[in-house]
FIKOLZA-1660 file (N, C-alpha, C; in steps of 0.1 Angstrom, whole numbers, plus 5000, padded with zeros to 4 digits):
% residues 89
   i   px   py   pz ch aa at
   1 5008 4988 5000  A  X  N
   1 5000 5000 5000  A  X CA
   1 5009 5012 5000  A  X  C
   2 5004 5023 4994  A  X  N
   2 5012 5035 4993  A  X CA
   2 5014 5043 5006  A  X  C
   3 5005 5041 5015  A  X  N
   3 5005 5048 5028  A  X CA
   3 5005 5038 5039  A  X  C
   4 5017 5034 5044  A  X  N
   4 5018 5024 5054  A  X CA
   4 5021 5031 5068  A  X  C
   5 5023 5024 5078  A  X  N
   5 5024 5029 5092  A  X CA
   5 5036 5038 5093  A  X  C
   6 5047 5034 5088  A  X  N
   6 5059 5042 5089  A  X CA
   6 5057 5056 5082  A  X  C
   7 5050 5056 5071  A  X  N
   7 5048 5068 5064  A  X CA
   7 5039 5078 5071  A  X  C
   8 5029 5072 5078  A  X  N
   8 5020 5080 5086  A  X CA
   8 5027 5086 5098  A  X  C
   9 5035 5078 5105  A  X  N
   9 5043 5083 5116  A  X CA
   9 5052 5094 5112  A  X  C
  10 5058 5093 5100  A  X  N
  10 5067 5103 5095  A  X CA
  10 5059 5116 5092  A  X  C
  11 5047 5116 5087  A  X  N
  11 5039 5127 5085  A  X CA
  11 5035 5134 5098  A  X  C
  12 5031 5126 5108  A  X  N
  12 5027 5132 5120  A  X CA
  12 5039 5138 5128  A  X  C
  13 5050 5131 5127  A  X  N
  13 5062 5136 5133  A  X CA
  13 5067 5149 5127  A  X  C
  14 5066 5150 5114  A  X  N
  14 5071 5162 5107  A  X CA
  14 5061 5174 5108  A  X  C
  15 5049 5172 5107  A  X  N
  15 5039 5182 5106  A  X CA
  15 5031 5184 5119  A  X  C
  16 5030 5174 5127  A  X  N
  16 5022 5175 5139  A  X CA
  16 5031 5178 5151  A  X  C
  17 5025 5175 5163  A  X  N
  17 5033 5178 5175  A  X CA
  17 5042 5166 5179  A  X  C
  18 5040 5154 5173  A  X  N
  18 5048 5143 5176  A  X CA
  18 5043 5131 5167  A  X  C
  19 5051 5120 5168  A  X  N
  19 5047 5109 5159  A  X CA
  19 5035 5102 5164  A  X  C
  20 5031 5103 5176  A  X  N
  20 5019 5096 5181  A  X CA
  20 5007 5106 5182  A  X  C
  21 5008 5119 5178  A  X  N
  21 4998 5128 5179  A  X CA
  21 4990 5128 5165  A  X  C
  22 4981 5119 5164  A  X  N
  22 4974 5118 5151  A  X CA
  22 4962 5127 5149  A  X  C
  23 4959 5134 5160  A  X  N
  23 4947 5143 5160  A  X CA
  23 4950 5157 5156  A  X  C
  24 4963 5161 5154  A  X  N
  24 4966 5175 5151  A  X CA
  24 4962 5178 5137  A  X  C
  25 4956 5190 5135  A  X  N
  25 4951 5193 5122  A  X CA
  25 4962 5194 5111  A  X  C
  26 4974 5199 5115  A  X  N
  26 4985 5200 5106  A  X CA
  26 4989 5186 5100  A  X  C
  27 4990 5176 5109  A  X  N
  27 4993 5163 5105  A  X CA
  27 4982 5157 5096  A  X  C
  28 4970 5159 5099  A  X  N
  28 4959 5154 5091  A  X CA
  28 4959 5160 5077  A  X  C
  29 4961 5174 5077  A  X  N
  29 4961 5181 5064  A  X CA
  29 4972 5176 5055  A  X  C
  30 4984 5173 5061  A  X  N
  30 4995 5168 5054  A  X CA
  30 4992 5154 5048  A  X  C
  31 4986 5146 5056  A  X  N
  31 4983 5133 5051  A  X CA
  31 4972 5133 5040  A  X  C
  32 4962 5141 5042  A  X  N
  32 4952 5143 5032  A  X CA
  32 4958 5148 5019  A  X  C
  33 4967 5157 5020  A  X  N
  33 4974 5163 5008  A  X CA
  33 4982 5152 5001  A  X  C
  34 4988 5143 5008  A  X  N
  34 4996 5132 5002  A  X CA
  34 4986 5123 4995  A  X  C
  35 4975 5120 5001  A  X  N
  35 4965 5111 4995  A  X CA
  35 4958 5117 4983  A  X  C
  36 4956 5130 4984  A  X  N
  36 4950 5137 4972  A  X CA
  36 4959 5137 4960  A  X  C
  37 4972 5139 4963  A  X  N
  37 4982 5139 4952  A  X CA
  37 4982 5125 4946  A  X  C
  38 4982 5115 4954  A  X  N
  38 4982 5101 4949  A  X CA
  38 4970 5098 4941  A  X  C
  39 4958 5101 4945  A  X  N
  39 4946 5099 4938  A  X CA
  39 4945 5107 4925  A  X  C
  40 4951 5119 4925  A  X  N
  40 4951 5127 4913  A  X CA
  40 4959 5120 4902  A  X  C
  41 4971 5115 4906  A  X  N
  41 4979 5108 4896  A  X CA
  41 4972 5095 4891  A  X  C
  42 4965 5088 4900  A  X  N
  42 4957 5077 4896  A  X CA
  42 4947 5080 4886  A  X  C
  43 4940 5091 4888  A  X  N
  43 4929 5095 4879  A  X CA
  43 4934 5101 4866  A  X  C
  44 4946 5105 4865  A  X  N
  44 4952 5110 4852  A  X CA
  44 4953 5098 4843  A  X  C
  45 4956 5086 4848  A  X  N
  45 4957 5074 4840  A  X CA
  45 4944 5067 4838  A  X  C
  46 4935 5067 4849  A  X  N
  46 4922 5060 4848  A  X CA
  46 4911 5070 4850  A  X  C
  47 4908 5077 4839  A  X  N
  47 4899 5088 4840  A  X CA
  47 4884 5084 4842  A  X  C
  48 4881 5071 4840  A  X  N
  48 4867 5066 4842  A  X CA
  48 4865 5059 4855  A  X  C
  49 4874 5061 4864  A  X  N
  49 4873 5055 4877  A  X CA
  49 4865 5064 4886  A  X  C
  50 4852 5063 4886  A  X  N
  50 4843 5072 4893  A  X CA
  50 4843 5070 4908  A  X  C
  51 4846 5058 4913  A  X  N
  51 4847 5056 4927  A  X CA
  51 4859 5064 4933  A  X  C
  52 4870 5063 4926  A  X  N
  52 4881 5071 4931  A  X CA
  52 4879 5086 4930  A  X  C
  53 4872 5090 4920  A  X  N
  53 4869 5104 4918  A  X CA
  53 4860 5109 4929  A  X  C
  54 4851 5101 4933  A  X  N
  54 4842 5105 4945  A  X CA
  54 4850 5105 4958  A  X  C
  55 4859 5096 4960  A  X  N
  55 4868 5096 4972  A  X CA
  55 4877 5108 4972  A  X  C
  56 4882 5112 4960  A  X  N
  56 4890 5124 4959  A  X CA
  56 4883 5136 4963  A  X  C
  57 4870 5138 4958  A  X  N
  57 4862 5149 4961  A  X CA
  57 4860 5150 4977  A  X  C
  58 4857 5138 4983  A  X  N
  58 4855 5138 4997  A  X CA
  58 4867 5142 5005  A  X  C
  59 4879 5137 5000  A  X  N
  59 4891 5141 5007  A  X CA
  59 4894 5156 5006  A  X  C
  60 4892 5162 4994  A  X  N
  60 4894 5176 4993  A  X CA
  60 4884 5184 5002  A  X  C
  61 4872 5179 5004  A  X  N
  61 4863 5185 5013  A  X CA
  61 4867 5184 5027  A  X  C
  62 4872 5173 5031  A  X  N
  62 4877 5171 5045  A  X CA
  62 4889 5180 5048  A  X  C
  63 4898 5181 5038  A  X  N
  63 4910 5190 5039  A  X CA
  63 4906 5204 5040  A  X  C
  64 4896 5208 5032  A  X  N
  64 4891 5222 5032  A  X CA
  64 4885 5225 5046  A  X  C
  65 4877 5216 5052  A  X  N
  65 4871 5218 5065  A  X CA
  65 4882 5220 5076  A  X  C
  66 4892 5211 5075  A  X  N
  66 4903 5213 5085  A  X CA
  66 4911 5226 5083  A  X  C
  67 4913 5230 5071  A  X  N
  67 4919 5243 5068  A  X CA
  67 4911 5254 5074  A  X  C
  68 4898 5254 5071  A  X  N
  68 4889 5264 5077  A  X CA
  68 4889 5265 5092  A  X  C
  69 4889 5253 5098  A  X  N
  69 4890 5252 5113  A  X CA
  69 4903 5258 5118  A  X  C
  70 4914 5255 5111  A  X  N
  70 4927 5260 5116  A  X CA
  70 4928 5275 5113  A  X  C
  71 4922 5280 5103  A  X  N
  71 4923 5294 5100  A  X CA
  71 4915 5302 5111  A  X  C
  72 4904 5296 5115  A  X  N
  72 4896 5302 5125  A  X CA
  72 4902 5301 5139  A  X  C
  73 4909 5290 5142  A  X  N
  73 4914 5288 5155  A  X CA
  73 4928 5295 5157  A  X  C
  74 4937 5294 5147  A  X  N
  74 4950 5300 5149  A  X CA
  74 4956 5303 5135  A  X  C
  75 4955 5315 5131  A  X  N
  75 4959 5319 5117  A  X CA
  75 4974 5317 5114  A  X  C
  76 4982 5318 5124  A  X  N
  76 4997 5316 5122  A  X CA
  76 5000 5301 5119  A  X  C
  77 4993 5292 5125  A  X  N
  77 4995 5278 5122  A  X CA
  77 4989 5275 5108  A  X  C
  78 4978 5281 5105  A  X  N
  78 4972 5279 5091  A  X CA
  78 4982 5284 5081  A  X  C
  79 4987 5296 5083  A  X  N
  79 4997 5301 5073  A  X CA
  79 5009 5293 5072  A  X  C
  80 5014 5288 5083  A  X  N
  80 5026 5279 5083  A  X CA
  80 5024 5266 5075  A  X  C
  81 5012 5260 5077  A  X  N
  81 5010 5247 5070  A  X CA
  81 5007 5249 5056  A  X  C
  82 5001 5260 5052  A  X  N
  82 4998 5263 5038  A  X CA
  82 5011 5266 5031  A  X  C
  83 5020 5273 5037  A  X  N
  83 5033 5276 5031  A  X CA
  83 5041 5264 5030  A  X  C
  84 5041 5256 5040  A  X  N
  84 5050 5244 5041  A  X CA
  84 5045 5233 5030  A  X  C
  85 5032 5232 5028  A  X  N
  85 5027 5222 5018  A  X CA
  85 5026 5228 5005  A  X  C
  86 5026 5241 5004  A  X  N
  86 5024 5248 4991  A  X CA
  86 5010 5246 4985  A  X  C
  87 5000 5248 4993  A  X  N
  87 4986 5246 4989  A  X CA
  87 4981 5258 4981  A  X  C
  88 4986 5270 4984  A  X  N
  88 4981 5282 4977  A  X CA
  88 4992 5287 4967  A  X  C
  89 4987 5293 4957  A  X  N
  89 4996 5299 4946  A  X CA
  89 5000 5313 4949  A  X  C
% end
């Protein structure tokens, strides 16, 4: 699988508060971004895979909700994660 346990721990250690802190919005946003990029590449090759397309739309919505929450809660953390992941142009 493309997203195994070690990869998840790496995301949460790098973007979250620690390797075991899976609830931090920054870590979840980073993991969602990785999954979104993976599914986007999959859909470039398999454009009629509508189940994956639906899953991608759901993931984008979840990431958007977390970003909105983080922007309302702490704007400096929001700006840091957006800059670090390169989500805005």
